[in-house]
N, CA, C and O atoms as a Tinker XYZ file with bonds, in Angstrom:
   384  protein
     1  N     40.449000  117.774000  132.175000    73     2
     2  CA    41.098000  118.362000  133.321000    64     1     3
     3  C     40.439000  117.881000  134.612000    63     2     4     5
     4  O     41.110000  117.563000  135.593000    81     3
     5  N     39.111000  117.836000  134.583000    73     3     6
     6  CA    38.396000  117.413000  135.790000    64     5     7
     7  C     38.707000  115.971000  136.142000    63     6     8     9
     8  O     38.721000  115.606000  137.318000    81     7
     9  N     38.957000  115.148000  135.134000    73     7    10
    10  CA    39.300000  113.747000  135.380000    64     9    11
    11  C     40.629000  113.643000  136.120000    63    10    12    13
    12  O     40.785000  112.804000  137.008000    81    11
    13  N     41.577000  114.485000  135.761000    73    11    14
    14  CA    42.868000  114.476000  136.447000    64    13    15
    15  C     42.712000  114.903000  137.902000    63    14    16    17
    16  O     43.290000  114.283000  138.795000    81    15
    17  N     41.928000  115.965000  138.148000    73    15    18
    18  CA    41.698000  116.402000  139.524000    64    17    19
    19  C     41.010000  115.308000  140.331000    63    18    20    21
    20  O     41.347000  115.081000  141.493000    81    19
    21  N     40.046000  114.632000  139.712000    73    19    22
    22  CA    39.341000  113.557000  140.396000    64    21    23
    23  C     40.289000  112.405000  140.719000    63    22    24    25
    24  O     40.194000  111.799000  141.787000    81    23
    25  N     41.194000  112.106000  139.804000    73    23    26
    26  CA    42.171000  111.040000  140.038000    64    25    27
    27  C     43.100000  111.377000  141.203000    63    26    28    29
    28  O     43.352000  110.534000  142.065000    81    27
    29  N     43.598000  112.587000  141.227000    73    27    30
    30  CA    44.480000  113.016000  142.322000    64    29    31
    31  C     43.728000  112.942000  143.650000    63    30    32    33
    32  O     44.260000  112.463000  144.652000    81    31
    33  N     42.501000  113.415000  143.642000    73    31    34
    34  CA    41.688000  113.382000  144.852000    64    33    35
    35  C     41.439000  111.947000  145.319000    63    34    36    37
    36  O     41.497000  111.662000  146.516000    81    35
    37  N     41.167000  111.058000  144.385000    73    35    38
    38  CA    40.926000  109.650000  144.734000    64    37    39
    39  C     42.168000  109.011000  145.341000    63    38    40    41
    40  O     42.074000  108.274000  146.323000    81    39
    41  N     43.328000  109.291000  144.761000    73    39    42
    42  CA    44.576000  108.731000  145.286000    64    41    43
    43  C     44.822000  109.246000  146.700000    63    42    44    45
    44  O     45.196000  108.476000  147.585000    81    43
    45  N     44.616000  110.536000  146.915000    73    43    46
    46  CA    44.837000  111.104000  148.246000    64    45    47
    47  C     43.837000  110.545000  149.264000    63    46    48    49
    48  O     44.198000  110.306000  150.417000    81    47
    49  N     42.596000  110.336000  148.850000    73    47    50
    50  CA    41.592000  109.752000  149.742000    64    49    51
    51  C     41.962000  108.317000  150.099000    63    50    52    53
    52  O     41.880000  107.921000  151.262000    81    51
    53  N     42.363000  107.550000  149.114000    73    51    54
    54  CA    42.787000  106.171000  149.383000    64    53    55
    55  C     44.001000  106.133000  150.300000    63    54    56    57
    56  O     44.099000  105.272000  151.175000    81    55
    57  N     44.913000  107.058000  150.101000    73    55    58
    58  CA    46.107000  107.130000  150.951000    64    57    59
    59  C     45.726000  107.420000  152.399000    63    58    60    61
    60  O     46.264000  106.803000  153.319000    81    59
    61  N     44.797000  108.361000  152.607000    73    59    62
    62  CA    44.322000  108.672000  153.962000    64    61    63
    63  C     43.612000  107.474000  154.589000    63    62    64    65
    64  O     43.829000  107.151000  155.757000    81    63
    65  N     42.757000  106.817000  153.792000    73    63    66
    66  CA    42.047000  105.635000  154.301000    64    65    67
    67  C     43.028000  104.530000  154.681000    63    66    68    69
    68  O     42.859000  103.862000  155.700000    81    67
    69  N     44.052000  104.345000  153.853000    73    67    70
    70  CA    45.055000  103.321000  154.140000    64    69    71
    71  C     45.795000  103.658000  155.433000    63    70    72    73
    72  O     46.061000  102.776000  156.249000    81    71
    73  N     46.126000  104.937000  155.616000    73    71    74
    74  CA    46.840000  105.356000  156.827000    64    73    75
    75  C     46.010000  105.089000  158.076000    63    74    76    77
    76  O     46.539000  104.646000  159.096000    81    75
    77  N     44.704000  105.360000  157.997000    73    75    78
    78  CA    43.829000  105.081000  159.132000    64    77    79
    79  C     43.789000  103.580000  159.431000    63    78    80    81
    80  O     43.887000  103.165000  160.586000    81    79
    81  N     43.645000  102.778000  158.380000    73    79    82
    82  CA    43.597000  101.323000  158.555000    64    81    83
    83  C     44.938000  100.806000  159.080000    63    82    84    85
    84  O     44.976000   99.896000  159.908000    81    83
    85  N     46.024000  101.385000  158.599000    73    83    86
    86  CA    47.366000  100.993000  159.050000    64    85    87
    87  C     47.515000  101.225000  160.559000    63    86    88    89
    88  O     47.985000  100.354000  161.291000    81    87
    89  N     47.100000  102.431000  161.010000    73    87    90
    90  CA    47.202000  102.729000  162.439000    64    89    91
    91  C     46.325000  101.796000  163.276000    63    90    92    93
    92  O     46.743000  101.320000  164.332000    81    91
    93  N     45.116000  101.542000  162.799000    73    91    94
    94  CA    44.211000  100.655000  163.539000    64    93    95
    95  C     44.770000   99.238000  163.603000    63    94    96    97
    96  O     44.719000   98.596000  164.652000    81    95
    97  N     45.299000   98.752000  162.492000    73    95    98
    98  CA    45.871000   97.413000  162.438000    64    97    99
    99  C     47.115000   97.315000  163.323000    63    98   100   101
   100  O     47.320000   96.321000  164.020000    81    99
   101  N     47.930000   98.352000  163.283000    73    99   102
   102  CA    49.142000   98.370000  164.099000    64   101   103
   103  C     48.790000   98.351000  165.585000    63   102   104   105
   104  O     49.374000   97.592000  166.359000    81   103
   105  N     47.837000   99.186000  165.974000    73   103   106
   106  CA    47.417000   99.216000  167.382000    64   105   107
   107  C     46.840000   97.871000  167.816000    63   106   108   109
   108  O     47.122000   97.404000  168.919000    81   107
   109  N     46.041000   97.251000  166.962000    73   107   110
   110  CA    45.447000   95.956000  167.290000    64   109   111
   111  C     46.519000   94.873000  167.407000    63   110   112   113
   112  O     46.421000   93.997000  168.267000    81   111
   113  N     47.536000   94.925000  166.552000    73   111   114
   114  CA    48.584000   93.901000  166.609000    64   113   115
   115  C     49.453000   94.067000  167.851000    63   114   116   117
   116  O     49.922000   93.080000  168.417000    81   115
   117  N     49.668000   95.307000  168.275000    73   115   118
   118  CA    50.462000   95.544000  169.479000    64   117   119
   119  C     49.689000   95.068000  170.708000    63   118   120   121
   120  O     50.254000   94.440000  171.603000    81   119
   121  N     48.387000   95.376000  170.741000    73   119   122
   122  CA    47.564000   94.937000  171.871000    64   121   123
   123  C     47.475000   93.417000  171.931000    63   122   124   125
   124  O     47.399000   92.842000  173.017000    81   123
   125  N     47.485000   92.769000  170.780000    73   123   126
   126  CA    47.396000   91.310000  170.737000    64   125   127
   127  C     48.752000   90.629000  170.772000    63   126   128   129
   128  O     48.840000   89.413000  170.599000    81   127
   129  N     49.819000   91.405000  170.995000    73   127   130
   130  CA    51.185000   90.883000  171.074000    64   129   131
   131  C     51.592000   90.156000  169.784000    63   130   132   133
   132  O     52.251000   89.117000  169.818000    81   131
   133  N     51.184000   90.726000  168.663000    73   131   134
   134  CA    51.567000   90.165000  167.364000    64   133   135
   135  C     52.341000   91.201000  166.549000    63   134   136   137
   136  O     52.281000   91.196000  165.319000    81   135
   137  N     53.053000   92.072000  167.219000    73   135   138
   138  CA    53.781000   93.154000  166.560000    64   137   139
   139  C     54.836000   92.677000  165.584000    63   138   140   141
   140  O     55.013000   93.285000  164.528000    81   139
   141  N     55.546000   91.595000  165.911000    73   139   142
   142  CA    56.588000   91.095000  165.004000    64   141   143
   143  C     55.994000   90.610000  163.692000    63   142   144   145
   144  O     56.542000   90.869000  162.620000    81   143
   145  N     54.878000   89.911000  163.780000    73   143   146
   146  CA    54.206000   89.424000  162.575000    64   145   147
   147  C     53.710000   90.606000  161.737000    63   146   148   149
   148  O     53.830000   90.604000  160.512000    81   147
   149  N     53.160000   91.598000  162.405000    73   147   150
   150  CA    52.683000   92.798000  161.722000    64   149   151
   151  C     53.833000   93.494000  160.994000    63   150   152   153
   152  O     53.686000   93.882000  159.835000    81   151
   153  N     54.961000   93.651000  161.658000    73   151   154
   154  CA    56.104000   94.344000  161.050000    64   153   155
   155  C     56.614000   93.621000  159.814000    63   154   156   157
   156  O     57.011000   94.268000  158.845000    81   155
   157  N     56.611000   92.310000  159.827000    73   155   158
   158  CA    57.043000   91.546000  158.649000    64   157   159
   159  C     56.060000   91.719000  157.500000    63   158   160   161
   160  O     56.456000   91.865000  156.344000    81   159
   161  N     54.790000   91.701000  157.827000    73   159   162
   162  CA    53.753000   91.752000  156.797000    64   161   163
   163  C     53.605000   93.136000  156.172000    63   162   164   165
   164  O     53.320000   93.245000  154.979000    81   163
   165  N     53.789000   94.168000  156.940000    73   163   166
   166  CA    53.449000   95.515000  156.493000    64   165   167
   167  C     54.614000   96.269000  155.841000    63   166   168   169
   168  O     54.394000   97.266000  155.153000    81   167
   169  N     55.825000   95.811000  156.047000    73   167   170
   170  CA    57.013000   96.553000  155.596000    64   169   171
   171  C     56.943000   96.964000  154.119000    63   170   172   173
   172  O     57.183000   98.127000  153.795000    81   171
   173  N     56.622000   96.044000  153.241000    73   171   174
   174  CA    56.542000   96.356000  151.808000    64   173   175
   175  C     55.385000   97.282000  151.479000    63   174   176   177
   176  O     55.494000   98.141000  150.604000    81   175
   177  N     54.268000   97.101000  152.191000    73   175   178
   178  CA    53.102000   97.949000  151.937000    64   177   179
   179  C     53.384000   99.404000  152.278000    63   178   180   181
   180  O     53.002000  100.304000  151.529000    81   179
   181  N     54.039000   99.636000  153.382000    73   179   182
   182  CA    54.359000  101.008000  153.793000    64   181   183
   183  C     55.234000  101.677000  152.740000    63   182   184   185
   184  O     55.003000  102.830000  152.373000    81   183
   185  N     56.208000  100.972000  152.271000    73   183   186
   186  CA    57.114000  101.518000  151.255000    64   185   187
   187  C     56.343000  101.866000  149.973000    63   186   188   189
   188  O     56.561000  102.923000  149.382000    81   187
   189  N     55.451000  100.980000  149.555000    73   187   190
   190  CA    54.686000  101.215000  148.329000    64   189   191
   191  C     53.728000  102.399000  148.470000    63   190   192   193
   192  O     53.609000  103.218000  147.559000    81   191
   193  N     53.058000  102.483000  149.594000    73   191   194
   194  CA    52.092000  103.573000  149.789000    64   193   195
   195  C     52.804000  104.910000  149.911000    63   194   196   197
   196  O     52.332000  105.913000  149.375000    81   195
   197  N     53.911000  104.938000  150.595000    73   195   198
   198  CA    54.660000  106.203000  150.719000    64   197   199
   199  C     55.226000  106.664000  149.380000    63   198   200   201
   200  O     55.496000  107.849000  149.188000    81   199
   201  N     55.404000  105.722000  148.458000    73   199   202
   202  CA    55.898000  106.080000  147.128000    64   201   203
   203  C     54.823000  106.788000  146.301000    63   202   204   205
   204  O     55.131000  107.403000  145.281000    81   203
   205  N     53.583000  106.704000  146.731000    73   203   206
   206  CA    52.487000  107.349000  146.013000    64   205   207
   207  C     52.378000  108.821000  146.398000    63   206   208   209
   208  O     51.367000  109.247000  146.955000    81   207
   209  N     53.393000  109.575000  146.108000    73   207   210
   210  CA    53.394000  111.003000  146.403000    64   209   211
   211  C     52.665000  111.722000  145.268000    63   210   212   213
   212  O     53.089000  111.653000  144.114000    81   211
   213  N     51.595000  112.397000  145.588000    73   211   214
   214  CA    50.782000  113.058000  144.562000    64   213   215
   215  C     51.160000  114.521000  144.360000    63   214   216   217
   216  O     50.531000  115.206000  143.554000    81   215
   217  N     52.167000  115.016000  145.067000    73   215   218
   218  CA    52.520000  116.427000  144.955000    64   217   219
   219  C     52.911000  116.797000  143.522000    63   218   220   221
   220  O     52.468000  117.821000  143.001000    81   219
   221  N     53.742000  115.962000  142.885000    73   219   222
   222  CA    54.172000  116.256000  141.510000    64   221   223
   223  C     52.968000  116.274000  140.573000    63   222   224   225
   224  O     52.835000  117.175000  139.744000    81   223
   225  N     52.096000  115.281000  140.704000    73   223   226
   226  CA    50.910000  115.207000  139.851000    64   225   227
   227  C     49.982000  116.397000  140.105000    63   226   228   229
   228  O     49.459000  116.989000  139.161000    81   227
   229  N     49.780000  116.745000  141.367000    73   227   230
   230  CA    48.926000  117.877000  141.729000    64   229   231
   231  C     49.490000  119.167000  141.144000    63   230   232   233
   232  O     48.740000  119.977000  140.599000    81   231
   233  N     50.797000  119.367000  141.250000    73   231   234
   234  CA    51.425000  120.579000  140.700000    64   233   235
   235  C     51.305000  120.628000  139.178000    63   234   236   237
   236  O     51.079000  121.695000  138.606000    81   235
   237  N     51.456000  119.477000  138.522000    73   235   238
   238  CA    51.329000  119.426000  137.067000    64   237   239
   239  C     49.905000  119.769000  136.630000    63   238   240   241
   240  O     49.708000  120.480000  135.645000    81   239
   241  N     48.930000  119.268000  137.355000    73   239   242
   242  CA    47.529000  119.571000  137.022000    64   241   243
   243  C     47.240000  121.050000  137.241000    63   242   244   245
   244  O     46.531000  121.665000  136.445000    81   243
   245  N     47.781000  121.628000  138.314000    73   243   246
   246  CA    47.582000  123.062000  138.566000    64   245   247
   247  C     48.173000  123.897000  137.433000    63   246   248   249
   248  O     47.550000  124.845000  136.955000    81   247
   249  N     49.389000  123.529000  137.008000    73   247   250
   250  CA    50.033000  124.288000  135.929000    64   249   251
   251  C     49.230000  124.170000  134.637000    63   250   252   253
   252  O     49.027000  125.159000  133.934000    81   251
   253  N     48.781000  122.970000  134.331000    73   251   254
   254  CA    47.987000  122.751000  133.121000    64   253   255
   255  C     46.686000  123.545000  133.198000    63   254   256   257
   256  O     46.258000  124.133000  132.206000    81   255
   257  N     46.062000  123.564000  134.364000    73   255   258
   258  CA    44.813000  124.313000  134.550000    64   257   259
   259  C     45.031000  125.803000  134.320000    63   258   260   261
   260  O     44.229000  126.457000  133.653000    81   259
   261  N     46.109000  126.334000  134.868000    73   259   262
   262  CA    46.351000  127.772000  134.719000    64   261   263
   263  C     46.630000  128.126000  133.267000    63   262   264   265
   264  O     46.193000  129.171000  132.785000    81   263
   265  N     47.364000  127.253000  132.560000    73   263   266
   266  CA    47.606000  127.517000  131.137000    64   265   267
   267  C     46.312000  127.433000  130.355000    63   266   268   269
   268  O     46.077000  128.237000  129.453000    81   267
   269  N     45.467000  126.463000  130.692000    73   267   270
   270  CA    44.188000  126.316000  130.018000    64   269   271
   271  C     43.320000  127.541000  130.267000    63   270   272   273
   272  O     42.681000  128.044000  129.343000    81   271
   273  N     43.290000  128.030000  131.512000    73   271   274
   274  CA    42.506000  129.213000  131.846000    64   273   275
   275  C     42.997000  130.433000  131.077000    63   274   276   277
   276  O     42.194000  131.228000  130.589000    81   275
   277  N     44.321000  130.581000  130.969000    73   275   278
   278  CA    44.888000  131.717000  130.243000    64   277   279
   279  C     44.522000  131.641000  128.763000    63   278   280   281
   280  O     44.181000  132.652000  128.150000    81   279
   281  N     44.594000  130.445000  128.197000    73   279   282
   282  CA    44.233000  130.268000  126.793000    64   281   283
   283  C     42.752000  130.575000  126.576000    63   282   284   285
   284  O     42.385000  131.229000  125.600000    81   283
   285  N     41.915000  130.106000  127.478000    73   283   286
   286  CA    40.477000  130.340000  127.349000    64   285   287
   287  C     40.170000  131.834000  127.412000    63   286   288   289
   288  O     39.332000  132.329000  126.657000    81   287
   289  N     40.841000  132.552000  128.306000    73   287   290
   290  CA    40.643000  134.003000  128.416000    64   289   291
   291  C     41.114000  134.691000  127.140000    63   290   292   293
   292  O     40.464000  135.613000  126.649000    81   291
   293  N     42.237000  134.244000  126.609000    73   291   294
   294  CA    42.754000  134.816000  125.362000    64   293   295
   295  C     41.790000  134.620000  124.197000    63   294   296   297
   296  O     41.533000  135.549000  123.432000    81   295
   297  N     41.258000  133.406000  124.067000    73   295   298
   298  CA    40.309000  133.131000  122.990000    64   297   299
   299  C     39.014000  133.927000  123.184000    63   298   300   301
   300  O     38.453000  134.436000  122.213000    81   299
   301  N     38.543000  134.036000  124.408000    73   299   302
   302  CA    37.317000  134.798000  124.674000    64   301   303
   303  C     37.519000  136.268000  124.336000    63   302   304   305
   304  O     36.623000  136.912000  123.791000    81   303
   305  N     38.692000  136.798000  124.657000    73   303   306
   306  CA    39.002000  138.193000  124.343000    64   305   307
   307  C     39.047000  138.407000  122.828000    63   306   308   309
   308  O     38.496000  139.379000  122.313000    81   307
   309  N     39.706000  137.491000  122.128000    73   307   310
   310  CA    39.796000  137.585000  120.671000    64   309   311
   311  C     38.412000  137.502000  120.037000    63   310   312   313
   312  O     38.082000  138.284000  119.146000    81   311
   313  N     37.616000  136.564000  120.495000    73   311   314
   314  CA    36.267000  136.413000  119.957000    64   313   315
   315  C     35.435000  137.661000  120.231000    63   314   316   317
   316  O     34.699000  138.121000  119.358000    81   315
   317  N     35.549000  138.210000  121.438000    73   315   318
   318  CA    34.830000  139.443000  121.771000    64   317   319
   319  C     35.246000  140.598000  120.870000    63   318   320   321
   320  O     34.405000  141.381000  120.429000    81   319
   321  N     36.543000  140.702000  120.599000    73   319   322
   322  CA    37.053000  141.773000  119.736000    64   321   323
   323  C     36.530000  141.606000  118.308000    63   322   324   325
   324  O     36.169000  142.590000  117.662000    81   323
   325  N     36.490000  140.377000  117.817000    73   323   326
   326  CA    35.986000  140.130000  116.462000    64   325   327
   327  C     34.494000  140.464000  116.355000    63   326   328   329
   328  O     34.052000  141.052000  115.367000    81   327
   329  N     33.730000  140.086000  117.372000    73   327   330
   330  CA    32.296000  140.397000  117.369000    64   329   331
   331  C     32.108000  141.910000  117.418000    63   330   332   333
   332  O     31.264000  142.452000  116.704000    81   331
   333  N     32.883000  142.591000  118.251000    73   331   334
   334  CA    32.776000  144.053000  118.348000    64   333   335
   335  C     33.134000  144.704000  117.010000    63   334   336   337
   336  O     32.489000  145.665000  116.591000    81   335
   337  N     34.153000  144.185000  116.350000    73   335   338
   338  CA    34.543000  144.733000  115.052000    64   337   339
   339  C     33.439000  144.511000  114.021000    63   338   340   341
   340  O     33.150000  145.394000  113.213000    81   339
   341  N     32.825000  143.330000  114.051000    73   339   342
   342  CA    31.735000  143.041000  113.112000    64   341   343
   343  C     30.537000  143.953000  113.355000    63   342   344   345
   344  O     29.932000  144.467000  112.414000    81   343
   345  N     30.203000  144.146000  114.632000    73   343   346
   346  CA    29.094000  145.034000  114.971000    64   345   347
   347  C     29.417000  146.460000  114.533000    63   346   348   349
   348  O     28.554000  147.151000  113.992000    81   347
   349  N     30.642000  146.903000  114.759000    73   347   350
   350  CA    31.052000  148.249000  114.330000    64   349   351
   351  C     30.982000  148.402000  112.813000    63   350   352   353
   352  O     30.561000  149.443000  112.308000    81   351
   353  N     31.391000  147.376000  112.096000    73   351   354
   354  CA    31.366000  147.398000  110.636000    64   353   355
   355  C     29.922000  147.506000  110.139000    63   354   356   357
   356  O     29.610000  148.300000  109.252000    81   355
   357  N     29.057000  146.690000  110.733000    73   355   358
   358  CA    27.631000  146.700000  110.317000    64   357   359
   359  C     27.013000  148.047000  110.670000    63   358   360   361
   360  O     26.266000  148.613000  109.872000    81   359
   361  N     27.315000  148.560000  111.845000    73   359   362
   362  CA    26.775000  149.860000  112.237000    64   361   363
   363  C     27.268000  150.961000  111.305000    63   362   364   365
   364  O     26.517000  151.877000  110.970000    81   363
   365  N     28.514000  150.874000  110.892000    73   363   366
   366  CA    29.085000  151.858000  109.978000    64   365   367
   367  C     28.441000  151.792000  108.605000    63   366   368   369
   368  O     28.200000  152.826000  107.982000    81   367
   369  N     28.157000  150.582000  108.125000    73   367   370
   370  CA    27.520000  150.427000  106.818000    64   369   371
   371  C     26.070000  150.907000  106.844000    63   370   372   373
   372  O     25.576000  151.494000  105.881000    81   371
   373  N     25.406000  150.647000  107.960000    73   371   374
   374  CA    24.008000  151.059000  108.083000    64   373   375
   375  C     23.918000  152.572000  108.218000    63   374   376   377
   376  O     22.979000  153.184000  107.709000    81   375
   377  N     24.873000  153.173000  108.892000    73   375   378
   378  CA    24.861000  154.617000  109.138000    64   377   379
   379  C     25.122000  155.446000  107.891000    63   378   380   381
   380  O     24.880000  156.653000  107.924000    81   379
   381  N     25.594000  154.879000  106.809000    73   379   382
   382  CA    25.904000  155.658000  105.605000    64   381   383
   383  C     24.696000  156.049000  104.873000    63   382   384
   384  O     24.787000  156.708000  103.837000    81   383
């Protein structure tokens, strides 16, 4: 589970870094009067990066995490009940 969260975080960090670099490159190309060249070069990159929407992946990881947490709580409760029953049984046998 942690690997999935780390992957989502890495993708989002790379996306933010790319956006910063994109803005810096765009500003530099406009100042240097090379905007047309920049627009030709960057068009495909913008489309590809915007396609990296992590919302679906993030939501899937959240749902999986909540199900895992619920299962873990269920197993812990069951195990606690079994231990309590065993202790009660032993106490009952000793008390006779």
